[in-house]
C-alpha positions as CSV (number, residue, x, y, z in Angstrom):
1,M,0.0,0.0,0.0
2,K,1.3,3.4,-0.9
3,P,2.2,5.7,2.1
4,T,-0.5,8.2,1.2
5,L,-3.2,5.6,1.1
6,L,-1.9,4.1,4.4
7,V,-2.3,7.5,6.1
8,L,-5.8,8.0,4.6
9,S,-6.9,4.6,5.8
10,L,-5.7,5.2,9.3
11,L,-7.5,8.5,9.5
12,L,-10.8,6.9,8.3
13,V,-10.7,4.3,11.1
14,L,-9.6,6.6,13.9
15,P,-12.5,6.9,16.5
16,A,-14.1,10.4,16.8
17,S,-13.1,10.6,20.4
18,A,-12.4,13.8,22.4
19,E,-8.8,13.0,22.9
20,Y,-7.9,14.9,19.7
21,C,-10.0,17.9,20.7
22,D,-10.4,17.9,24.5
23,L,-11.4,21.3,25.9
24,E,-11.0,19.9,29.4
25,L,-13.8,22.0,30.8
26,R,-13.7,22.6,34.5
27,Y,-15.3,24.9,37.1
28,E,-12.9,26.8,39.3
29,S,-13.3,29.9,41.6
30,G,-16.5,31.0,40.0
31,Q,-15.4,30.5,36.4
32,V,-15.8,27.8,33.7
33,R,-12.4,27.3,32.2
34,W,-11.1,25.2,29.3
35,K,-7.9,24.4,27.4
36,S,-6.7,26.6,24.6
37,V,-7.2,25.0,21.2
38,S,-4.6,25.6,18.5
39,G,-6.0,27.6,15.6
40,A,-9.1,28.7,17.5
41,N,-9.9,32.4,17.0
42,R,-12.9,32.5,19.4
43,Y,-15.0,30.3,21.7
44,T,-18.8,30.3,21.6
45,I,-20.7,29.5,24.8
46,L,-24.3,28.1,25.0
47,K,-25.9,28.1,28.4
48,T,-29.0,26.0,29.0
49,F,-31.2,26.2,32.0
50,G,-33.7,23.3,31.5
51,D,-37.2,24.7,31.4
52,L,-36.5,27.7,33.6
53,K,-35.5,30.2,30.9
54,A,-34.4,30.4,27.2
55,P,-30.8,29.3,26.3
56,E,-28.3,32.1,26.2
57,Y,-25.4,32.5,23.7
58,S,-22.2,34.4,24.0
59,S,-18.6,34.4,22.6
60,T,-15.2,35.2,23.9
61,R,-11.5,35.1,22.8
62,N,-10.6,34.1,26.4
63,T,-10.4,30.5,27.7
64,F,-12.8,31.2,30.6
65,I,-16.2,32.7,31.3
66,D,-17.5,34.0,34.6
67,V,-20.4,32.1,36.2
68,D,-22.3,35.2,37.3
69,E,-25.9,33.8,37.4
70,R,-27.8,34.1,40.6
71,A,-30.4,31.5,41.6
72,S,-33.3,31.4,44.1
73,S,-32.9,27.6,44.5
74,A,-30.1,25.2,43.7
75,V,-30.1,25.0,39.9
76,T,-27.9,23.1,37.4
77,V,-26.8,25.1,34.4
78,R,-25.1,23.4,31.4
79,Y,-22.3,25.2,29.6
80,I,-21.5,24.0,26.1
81,V,-18.3,25.6,24.8
82,T,-17.3,25.3,21.1
83,A,-13.9,26.3,19.7
84,E,-14.3,28.1,16.4
85,V,-11.1,27.2,14.5
86,E,-9.7,29.3,11.7
87,A,-10.8,28.3,8.3
88,G,-8.8,25.5,6.8
89,V,-7.4,24.2,10.1
90,R,-9.1,20.8,10.4
91,L,-9.5,18.9,13.6
92,M,-8.7,15.2,13.2
93,A,-11.5,13.9,15.5
94,T,-14.4,15.7,13.8
95,W,-13.0,16.6,10.4
96,N,-14.5,20.1,10.7
97,D,-13.6,23.6,11.9
98,A,-14.8,23.3,15.5
99,C,-14.7,21.1,18.6
100,T,-17.1,21.2,21.6
101,G,-17.2,20.3,25.2
102,S,-19.8,20.6,28.0
103,I,-19.9,20.8,31.8
104,D,-22.8,21.1,34.3
105,V,-22.5,23.6,37.1
106,T,-24.8,23.7,40.1
107,L,-25.5,27.2,41.2
108,P,-25.8,27.8,45.0
109,V,-28.8,29.5,46.5
110,D,-28.5,33.3,46.5
111,E,-30.5,34.2,49.6
112,A,-30.9,37.8,48.6
113,F,-32.2,36.8,45.2
114,R,-34.5,34.2,46.8
115,K,-36.0,36.9,49.0
116,F,-36.3,39.3,46.1
117,T,-38.2,36.8,43.9
118,R,-40.2,34.7,46.4
119,R,-43.3,36.9,46.5
120,A,-46.0,38.4,44.3
121,I,-46.9,42.0,44.1
122,L,-50.0,44.0,43.5
123,P,-48.5,47.3,42.3
124,V,-51.5,49.4,43.4
125,V,-54.1,48.9,46.1
126,G,-55.9,51.3,48.4
127,S,-58.6,52.2,50.8
128,T,-59.3,55.9,50.4
129,P,-62.0,58.4,49.5
130,G,-62.6,58.4,45.8
131,A,-64.1,60.8,43.2
132,F,-67.7,61.9,43.4
133,G,-68.2,60.8,47.0
134,G,-67.2,57.2,46.4
135,Q,-64.8,55.1,48.4
136,F,-61.9,53.3,46.7
137,R,-61.3,49.8,48.0
138,T,-59.4,46.7,47.3
139,S,-61.0,43.3,47.7
140,L,-58.8,40.2,48.0
141,E,-59.6,36.5,47.9
142,L,-57.0,33.8,48.4
143,R,-57.4,30.0,47.9
144,G,-54.7,27.6,49.0
145,L,-53.7,24.3,50.5
146,A,-53.3,23.5,54.2
147,S,-49.5,23.6,53.8
148,E,-49.5,27.1,52.5
149,K,-49.0,30.1,54.8
150,G,-47.4,33.5,54.6
151,R,-47.8,37.2,55.0
152,I,-49.7,39.9,53.3
153,V,-47.8,43.2,53.5
154,F,-49.0,46.7,52.7
155,H,-46.4,49.2,51.5
156,P,-47.8,52.8,51.7
157,A,-47.3,55.1,48.7
158,G,-44.7,57.8,48.8
159,K,-42.2,56.0,50.9
160,I,-39.6,53.2,50.5
161,A,-41.0,49.7,51.2
162,S,-39.8,48.1,54.4
163,D,-40.0,44.7,56.0
164,S,-41.6,46.4,59.0
165,D,-44.5,47.8,57.0
166,P,-48.0,46.8,58.1
167,S,-48.8,43.1,57.5
168,M,-51.1,40.3,58.5
169,P,-50.6,36.5,58.2
170,Y,-52.5,34.1,56.0
171,S,-52.9,30.4,56.6
172,F,-55.2,27.6,55.1
173,V,-54.9,25.1,58.0
174,D,-58.6,25.5,58.9
175,V,-60.1,27.0,55.7
176,R,-59.4,26.9,52.0
177,V,-60.6,30.4,51.1
178,L,-59.7,33.7,52.7
179,A,-61.5,36.9,51.7
180,W,-61.5,40.6,52.5
181,D,-63.8,43.2,51.0
182,D,-61.3,45.9,51.9
183,V,-57.9,44.2,52.6
184,V,-56.1,47.5,53.3
185,A,-58.7,48.5,55.9
186,A,-58.5,45.0,57.4
187,M,-54.9,45.8,58.3
188,G,-55.9,49.0,59.9
189,Q,-54.5,51.1,57.1
190,S,-55.8,53.6,54.6
191,G,-54.5,55.4,51.5
192,L,-52.8,54.1,48.4
193,G,-49.9,51.7,48.3
194,S,-48.8,48.3,47.0
195,L,-49.4,44.8,48.4
196,E,-47.1,41.8,48.6
197,I,-48.0,38.2,49.2
198,I,-45.0,36.4,50.6
199,P,-45.0,32.7,51.4
200,D,-43.3,31.7,54.7
201,A,-39.8,30.1,54.4
202,D,-41.2,26.7,55.4
203,S,-44.3,27.0,53.1
204,L,-44.7,25.8,49.5
205,D,-42.9,27.8,46.9
206,R,-46.1,29.2,45.4
207,I,-48.5,32.0,45.7
208,P,-52.1,31.1,46.6
209,Q,-54.7,31.4,43.9
210,T,-55.6,35.1,44.0
211,Q,-58.6,37.2,42.9
212,V,-58.2,40.9,43.3
213,R,-60.7,43.7,42.5
214,L,-60.0,47.4,42.6
215,Y,-63.3,49.2,42.9
216,N,-65.1,52.4,43.8
217,D,-68.0,51.9,46.2
218,T,-70.6,54.6,45.4
219,S,-74.3,55.3,46.0
220,L,-75.0,53.9,42.6
221,G,-73.2,50.6,43.3
222,T,-69.6,49.5,42.7
223,F,-67.5,50.1,39.6
224,G,-64.1,48.4,39.3
225,T,-61.5,46.3,37.6
226,F,-59.8,43.0,38.3
227,A,-56.1,42.9,38.9
228,T,-53.5,40.1,38.8
229,P,-50.4,39.9,41.0
230,V,-47.1,40.0,39.2
231,V,-43.9,38.1,40.0
232,P,-40.8,40.3,40.5
233,Y,-38.6,38.1,38.3
234,D,-40.8,39.0,35.3
235,Y,-40.1,42.7,35.8
236,L,-36.3,42.6,36.2
237,R,-36.3,44.1,32.7
238,P,-39.7,45.9,32.3
239,P,-41.2,46.2,28.8
240,S,-41.5,49.5,27.0
241,F,-45.0,50.6,26.3
242,Q,-47.1,53.4,24.8
243,L,-50.0,55.3,26.3
244,R,-52.3,57.6,24.2
245,I,-54.3,60.1,26.2
246,P,-58.0,59.5,25.7
247,D,-60.7,62.2,25.3
248,D,-62.2,64.2,28.1
249,R,-64.7,61.5,29.1
250,F,-61.8,59.7,30.8
251,R,-59.0,60.6,33.2
252,V,-55.6,58.9,33.4
253,N,-53.4,58.1,36.4
254,M,-50.0,56.7,36.1
255,G,-47.8,54.9,38.7
256,I,-44.8,52.8,39.4
257,R,-43.8,50.2,41.9
258,T,-40.0,49.9,41.8
259,L,-38.1,46.8,42.8
260,E,-34.7,48.4,42.3
261,A,-33.5,51.9,41.6
262,T,-35.3,52.8,38.3
263,R,-35.2,55.5,35.6
264,V,-38.3,56.2,33.5
265,S,-37.7,57.8,30.1
266,I,-40.8,59.3,28.4
267,V,-41.0,60.7,24.8
268,F,-44.0,62.9,24.1
269,Q,-45.7,63.1,20.7
270,R,-48.7,65.2,19.7
271,A,-51.7,63.7,18.0
272,N,-50.2,64.7,14.6
273,G,-47.0,62.8,15.3
274,Q,-44.9,65.9,16.1
275,L,-42.3,65.4,18.9
276,D,-43.2,67.4,22.0
277,G,-40.3,66.8,24.3
278,Q,-38.8,64.2,26.5
279,R,-38.5,63.7,30.3
280,E,-36.5,61.4,32.6
281,L,-37.7,60.5,36.1
282,N,-35.7,58.7,38.8
283,F,-37.1,56.6,41.6
284,P,-35.4,54.7,44.5
285,A,-35.8,51.0,45.1
286,G,-39.0,49.9,46.9
287,W,-40.9,53.1,45.9
288,M,-44.6,53.3,44.9
289,E,-46.5,56.3,43.7
290,M,-49.6,57.0,41.5
291,K,-50.7,60.4,40.4
292,S,-52.7,62.0,37.6
293,I,-50.8,61.6,34.4
294,A,-50.0,65.4,34.2
295,D,-48.6,65.4,37.8
296,F,-46.6,62.1,37.2
297,V,-44.9,63.3,34.1
298,G,-44.8,67.0,35.0
299,K,-46.4,68.2,31.8
300,T,-49.9,69.3,30.6
301,L,-51.2,66.7,28.1
302,E,-54.0,66.9,25.6
303,P,-56.3,64.2,24.1
304,G,-54.3,62.3,21.4
305,H,-50.9,62.9,23.1
306,L,-48.8,59.8,22.8
307,L,-46.4,58.8,25.5
308,I,-43.6,56.4,24.6
309,V,-42.3,55.0,27.9
310,S,-39.1,53.1,28.6
311,V,-38.1,51.8,32.0
312,T,-34.5,51.1,33.0
313,G,-34.2,49.1,36.3
314,A,-36.5,46.5,37.9
315,A,-40.0,48.0,38.3
316,V,-43.7,47.4,37.6
317,P,-45.1,50.4,35.7
318,F,-48.9,50.8,35.4
319,Y,-51.6,53.2,34.6
320,T,-55.4,53.5,35.1
321,I,-58.0,54.9,32.8
322,T,-61.2,55.9,34.6
323,E,-64.5,56.9,33.0
324,N,-65.6,60.2,34.6
325,R,-69.4,59.7,34.7
326,T,-69.4,56.3,36.5
327,N,-65.9,56.5,38.1
328,D,-65.3,53.0,36.6
329,P,-61.5,52.3,36.4
330,T,-59.4,50.0,34.2
331,L,-55.9,49.0,35.4
332,V,-53.3,48.4,32.8
333,V,-50.0,46.7,33.7
334,P,-47.7,46.1,30.7
335,P,-47.7,42.3,30.4
336,K,-44.7,40.0,30.7
337,V,-44.8,36.4,29.2
338,G,-44.4,33.5,31.6
339,T,-45.8,34.8,34.8
340,S,-46.4,32.0,37.2
341,R,-47.8,31.4,40.7
342,E,-44.7,29.2,41.3
343,V,-42.0,31.3,43.0
344,G,-39.5,28.7,44.0
345,T,-36.8,28.6,41.3
346,F,-35.5,31.5,39.2
347,V,-32.2,32.2,37.5
348,D,-30.9,35.5,36.3
């Protein structure tokens, strides 16, 4: 057999094992590290989180990547690293321009992140005199299992939320349904604020089934809107949204419940599309306020005005549109996909 044919034959029968392209992935001191591959001009990294969140891609010219994710419960993350080799430099094992290795890393529990995410928030609640002689109230109904217990916490508007804010416990040991016609008043409180539902540390990692109604109690009856608690994890990166000012039959209030320090950027457009200015507002962590739209943004607005709102920082923005004749409100919270009553395991 000719030498050339002998070499070719040997190559064809060599097993496609990692010994010819072994990245030797390892986890050390908060980093995934690997061996440098001759001819590689970069390394691409794919991180997979099971069904917790979408895979993430990145690339680097280094031979390491920081493991900087935080987890609310112990979570295993798979890192798949691929060496992208310069064109024309072939790797014997795979006969292509790349080689790949993987490693599983178990993230420890980040207690601060667990506390941050293990709750649900109603960004606006209240028990206060309303327009036209009405009374603004918040009804709350919880349904749960005997093993579920926790706290309902009221954070007054216009001040930073605190663990020492007014609260009351909930438990389903003796009942399966808990209900309050005015949950804020049931805690001996009044005014506007936000509400948190927080499972105890030894309770299930879930929020009870919840039904919330924000309503005005008037001489003509009640007029209101239903609300859904949100999970803080879903608002770590709030969505941008647009708000067009309706005609004079309605009034608009705007508010925010921050989770971390937050900046709100607003671009104003007139009804004809002409730009009408821009404003930036800054809020501290744990802050809640709701005002008329003009007071919130510090600008007189006309019907047809369009507000383009961007939020930087973790926060739950919201607004209400209320019909003036009946005082009937509608609450709008920019939606996030994937909200769940399960609050046990999150990775960011």
